[in-house]
N, C-alpha and C positions, 0 to 999 in steps of 0.2 A: 698159503699152501706151499708145499715143497715138491721139487722134482729131482730125480737122480740124474746127475750130469757127469761126464768124463772130464777129467782135468789133466793138464800137463801132457808129457810124451809117454808116460808109463802106462797110460790107459786106466789109471785108477778112477774110481767114481766116488761122488760125494753128494749129499742132499743139499740143495740150494733153494733159498726162499725167493719166490717170484714176486713182482710188483703187480698188484691188481688195480685195474682202472677204476677211478671213482665214478659214482653214478648219482644223479640228482633225482629224488622222488618228488619233492614238492618245495616251493618257496612261498613263504607267507610274509606279509608286511608290504610296504610300498616304497617307491623311490619318488621323492618330491623334488620340484625344481629348485628350491632354495632352502631346504631344511634338512639337517642331519637326520637320517633314519637308520633303522636296523632291519635286516632281513633274517628270518629264521629259515635255515636250509636243512631239510632232511634228505637222507640218502644212505649210501653204503660206501665202504672203503675210503673213508676220510682219514686224514692224518695231519699231524703238525708239519709245518714247513711247506705247505702247498701254496701256490699262487692263485689268488682269486681276483678277477677283474670283471669289468663291464665291457661288452662289445656291442656294436650296432647290430640289431636283429636282422637287418637286411643284408648289409655288406660284410659283417663279421669284423669290421675294423675296430681297433681299440678306441674306447672313449677316453679322451685326454683327461688326465687328472684322476682316473679311476682304474689304473692298470695294476695297482698293488693295494688291494683293499685289506684292511685289518680284520681279523676274525678271532673268535675264541672257540675253544673246543678242538678235540682231535678225533672225535667220532660224532656220529649223528645225535642230536642236531647241532649245527654250527650257528653262531650268531655273527653276522657279517655287518660291518658298519659302512654306510654309504655317506661320504662327506658331501656337504652342500657347497663348499667353497670352489665353485667352478661355473663357468658359463656354458659348459658342454652339455649339460642336462637341460634340455628345453622341453616345455610342456608338450605332451603328446608324442614325444620321441619313444620309439620302441627299442628296448635293449634286452640283452640276455646276460645272465650271470655265467661266467666261464671259470671252471676250476681246472688247474694244471697240476698234475702230480707225476713227477719224474717223466715228463713227456707225454703222459697219458691225460686225456681231457674229458670233461663232462660239461654239457651246456644245458642251461635251463630253458624252459619255454619263454616266450617273449613277455616282457614286463613293460607296461606303459608308464612313462614318467608323469606323475600327477601334477595338476595345475592348481595354484592358489587362486582365491577369488580375485576378480578384476574389478577395480573401482570404476564406476560410471561417473560419480560425482567428482568434479575437479578439486584439487587441493586449494587451500586458501580460504578467503572469506566466503561464508555461506549465508550470512545475514548481518544487517545493521539494525539494531533495535533500540528501544528506549527503556531505561531502568524503571519506568512507571508501569511496564507491562505486568500483568497479573501472573499468578502461579498457574502451572499446568496448562500453558498456552503454547501452541505450535510455534517453533522458530524456524523460519525458512522452509524450503522443500525438504522432503525426506531424503536422507542419504541413500545411495543406491550402488549396488555391486552385483556382478553376476558370478555364478559358481565356476564357470569354465569347464574344461573337460573333466569328466568324472562326476559332474553334477553334485547334488547335495543341497541342503537348506542353509541359506546364509543367515548368520546371526551378526548383530552389530553391538560392539561394546566400546566404552571409553576407557582408555588406560587409567587404571585405578590409582596410579601414582600421582595423577593430577587432581589433588584434593579440591582445588578451587572450581574446576570444571564440574566435578561430580557433586559439589555442594549446590551449585546454582542451576545446573542443567541435568536433564535425564535423557537417555537415548533408548528408544524403543528397541528391544532385543530383536524382534523379527520385522518391525515396520521400518526401522531406520529413521524414524521421526524424532528430532530433537525437540524437547519441550522445556519450558522453565520448570524449575523444581516445584514440587507440590507444597512444600512447607517453608522454603527459604526465599524471602523476598529478594527480587533481583536488585533492588536498590542498594543492597549491601555490597555489591561488587564494586561500586564506586568508592566505597570507604569514606563517604561524606564529602568527597571532592566533586568537581564539576565535570570530570571525565575528559575525553572518552576512555573507556577501559577496553583493551583488546584481550579476550580470553582465547588463548591458543591451546589446543589439545590434540592428542593422537586418538584416532578411532580405528578399531580393527574390524575388518570384514572377515569372518571366519566360518568354516563349515561346521555345522552342528555335529558333535560327536568326534570331530577330528581337529579340535581347536589347537592342539600343540603342533600339528604339522601343516595345516592348511589355513593360514591366516595372513592377511595383508594389511599393513599399517598405512595410514594416510593422515597428514597433518592439516587440520582445519582451524579456522578462527571465527569468532563472533565478536563484533564490535558493539559495545553497549554505550549509548549516549545518555547524558542527562537531558530530560525533556525540557522544552522551553517553558517559560513562566506562563501563568494563566491570570485572567483578570481578577483582581481582589474584590471588585464591585462592578456593577453594570455589565455582567457577563457570566458565563459559566462554561463548563466543558463536560463532555460525556465520551464514552467509548461506544462506537457503533460499528456493527459488522454488516458488510454489504452482502448482496445475494451470491457473490462468488466466494464468500468466506474470509475476505480480507477485513481485519479489524483496524479501525481508524480512530484517532483521537480528534474529536470535533470541538472547536473552541468558538464561542460566540462573544462578540464585543458589541456593546450597545451605547446609545446616547439617548437615554429615556427622558425626553422632555419635549412635548409638542411645542413647536415654535421657538426652540432654543436658539436657532439660527447659527450659532457658532458651534464648531465641531468639538467633541470631547476627545481628549488625547489619552491614550493608554500606552504605557511602556511595556513592551513585549521583548523579553530577553531570550536569545537562543545561545546554546553552548557548543554547537557544532553545525557544520553545513548541513542543510536539510532540503528536502523537496516537499513542496506544499501544493495543494489545490486551494483556490481562494474564491470568495465572493465578496465584492465591495459594492454597496448600494449607497448612493448619496442621500442626503435628507430631502424630503419631499417639499414641493413649492406650496406657498400659502395661497388660500382662496381669495378671490376678489370680493368687492363690496358693492352693494346697491343693485338695482334692477338689472337683470341680464348679465350679472358678473360671471366670469368663467371659473372653472375649477383648476386647482394647482396641478402641475405636472409631477410625475414620479421622479425620484433621483435616478441617475444613470445606474444601470445594472451591469456590472462587469465581472465576469466569471472566467477563471483560467485554471489550467491543470499543469502538473509537472513543472512548476516554477521553482527554479533552483536558487535558494538563498545560500550563496557560497560563503558569505561572511557571517561568522558568529559574532553576536553583539547585541546591543540594545536598540531595537527598532521602535519607532513611534507609530501606533495605529490610531489614526484620527477617524472618528465616526461622526458623520455629518449630522448636524442638527436640522430640524424642520424649519422651513421659511415661515415668517410671521404673516398672519392673515391681514389683509386690509380691512379696517373697520372705521366706519363713520367718515369715509372719504370716497367721493366719486371719481377722483383723479389719480389716486395712488394705487398702483398695482400691488398684488400680494408679493411678499419677499421670496427670493430664491432660497432653496435649501443650500446648506454648505456641503462641501465635498467630504467624501470618505477616502482615506489614503494610507499608504504604507511608505514610511520615510526612514532613511538611514543616513545619519550624518549630514542632514540637510538636503539630501537628494531624494526626490519623490520617485519611487519605483512603480507604484500603482496608484491610480487616482480615478474615482468615479465622482463626477461633479453632481451638484444638487439639482433638484427639479426646478423648472421655471415657474415663477410666480404668475398667478392668474390675472387677467385684466379685470379691473373694476368697471363700473358703469361707463365711465368716459376716459378710459386709458387703454394702453396696449398691453398684451401679455408678454411675458419674458421667455426667452429661450433658456434651455437648461438641459439636464440629462434627458428628460422628456419635456416638451414644451407646455406652457400654460395655455388654458383655454381662453378664447377671445370673448369680448363683450357682445351682447345682442342689442345694444343701444344703437339706434339708427345713425346717430351722429358721432359714434366712437371713432377714434383715429384709424382703426382697422377692424375688420370683422374676421380676419384670418388668424387661426391658431398659430402659436409660435412653434418653430421647428426645433428638433433636438440639435444641440451643438456637439462639438468634438467631445466625446464622452470621457476620454481616458488617457492617462499615461499607464501603459499596461505591460505586464510581463508576457513571456511567450505563451502560445496556445490560448490566448485570451479571446473571449467573445464579449462584445459590448452591445447593449441593447438600450434603445430609447426611441420614442415616437413623437409625433407632432400633437399639439393640442387641437381640439375641435374648433370649428369656425362658429362665430356667433351668428344669430339670425335676428331679423327685425322683430319688433314687438317684445324685446327684452328676453330673448332666449339665449342664455350663455352657453358657450362650448365647454365640453368636458376636458380636463387635463389629460395629457398623453400618459399611457401606462408603459411599462417596460416592454410589453409584448404587442399591444394593440393601441392604435391612435385614439384620442378622445373623440367622442361622437359630436357631431354638429348640433347646435341648438336648433330646436324645431324638427329634428329628425325623429324617426320612430323610437329612437333611444333617448330622446329628450335631453341631450347634452350629458350623456353618461360618461363617466371617466373611463379611460382605456384600461383594459385588463393588463395585469402584470405577467409574471412568469411563474410556472410551476415545475420547470425542469432546468437543470444546469449540470455541468460537469459530465455530460453524457449519460446521466442517470435517467431512468424512466420516471414518470410522475409518481409511480408507486414507491420507488426507491427514494426519490427526493422527499416525499412526504414522510416516509419512515424515518429518515435522518432528521428532518426538521421537527418532527414530533418528539424525538428523543432529546433534542437540544432545546426544545421549547421555542420554536420560531415559526413564522408564517401564519397565515390566516386560513382556516378550513372553510372552503367554499361549498357550493351546492353539489359539486361533483365529488366531494369528500377528499379532494386533494388540497395540499397547503400551497398557497400562493404568496408572492411578495411583489411590492412596487406597483400598486394600482394607481391610476389617476383619479383626481377628485372630480365630483360632479359639478356642473355649472348651475347657476340659479335660473329657474324657469318661471317666468311670469305667465299668468293665465293657465297654470296647471294646478291640479289638485293634489299632487304627490311630489315627493322629493325625487330628483334625478339620482340614478344609482351611481355609486362609486365603482371604480374598476376592481376586478378580482385582485386580491392581494392586500386589501386594507384601505382602498381609496374611500375618501369621505363622500357621503351623499350631499348633493347640492340642495340649497333651500328652494322654496317655492312660494308663489303667491297666486291665489285665485280670488280671494276676497279677504276682508279683514278677519273673518272668522275661519277662513281656510288658508292658512299661511304658516310657514315655519322656517327656522334657520337651518343651517347645514349641521351635519353630524361630524364628530371628530373622526379623523382617520385612525386606523389601528397603528399604535406606536411601534417603533422598531421595525418598520417595514419599508421605509423610504417612500411612503405613499403621499399623494397630494391632498391638500385641504379642500373643502367645499366652498363654493360661492354662495352668498346670501344677501338679502336686503336687510339693512340694519334696523329697519323699523319693525321687523317681524322675526328677529332672531339674528344670531351672529354668523359671520363666515368663520372658517376654522383654519388653524395653523397646519402647516405641513408636518408629517410624522418624521421622527428621527430615523436616520439610516441604520444600517447594520453591516457588520463585517463577520464573515464566517470563514474560518481556516480549518483545514483538516490535513493530517499527515498519518501515514501508515505506521502502526506501532508493532 
């Protein structure tokens, strides 16, 4: 607009253009803490050459680094650029846009500086896994971030420039859960080598619909190891998922030969440090011979968790053989089972000794992982069942189990061999020299969970309670009885019996690969039986 004004000293008048104050009607767009953004400003009386800046909404003070904002346009609407290269714009800060035109000003309503997502998951390694893991399986815990002020739905994406990460791993858009790829086998990440491979990648937490302005990167890695070797014979492996959802590789090593007595050595090679849970059971003791002979003791039952194998290399896993039964001898006791052990470079790291051999008619029982049962012959050197001996050289968090053999009683009633969980019964007791029961739980698992795992790997003996047991003691020979004495739960052999020449029988064989004891018997009416081979079970989370 123009007004008539007097100029100079003559009193002449002229029309002069006045400066009109700018006004702001509306501001759209957002100001982000660390991303360049633009604001669209509508209003009146805009012009080129104006100064536009940000000020603190409360104090009016200038925001450092934002006192001369660039803009385009000279009339409504203006496009104003808000640069991110400053630490002065903090999330949640309220600012105003201020326009200065020839000393005249206009100020917008308050604008809140928006916040990017905030990562809850720490940067760095999120999981160490094995290349044997299957496709479409969860890797570690889900990534997690919060939306921050302003809210919104968080989406998660892997930087697509990392083709290796996107080949072998998928990231759930809304769940944040990393999984192995549905079609590409993880073993390819090692390229045929022994590993380990460290897959480093950048993941973004971003607000759905505002991905260009509200996203936060974070660098993570996943370490992929080559799995250890598995037995080429006398053993197998399975993947088993526990009740909490953790998947384990479970490996079984065997020594399948009753009365082999010597341990069977397996070479087990690891390619990286690893943490294992383990069960080592020594070979069972052999049964005794002739009237009143005892039952063999079970091998030591040694279980441990969270054992760190810090050295990668070739380990020897020895699985104990069963002890030889005494046959056709009144004075020779059954043989002890041999130990099961883990050895590295000549150093024994874990060991479960074999079960004690049973007493024959006129001999003493032997100590062992669990003790052998004593003879029921009145003139035998002792009628006391053998005690368990020092079970183990063991790793951390280990539990070692073994019990005593049962005592013999006069009139040729032999004691049962000790089981891993329960001592052998005495000859002449209500249990008639029954072998002691073994164990149906280890590693802190319930009997139900233990049975589930043993069933999948094919180990243990299903007993009357429908649980799988290991390491039962062998039954002793019972004179003047009409039935065999029971073996302990877990595979213990039944002991022989004699009532008359037409009512007599030898011992039964123990269940192999359980570390159970053999049964005692009278050689004229059947044979005593060898101890069962032991077993080693190792598991590690995959």
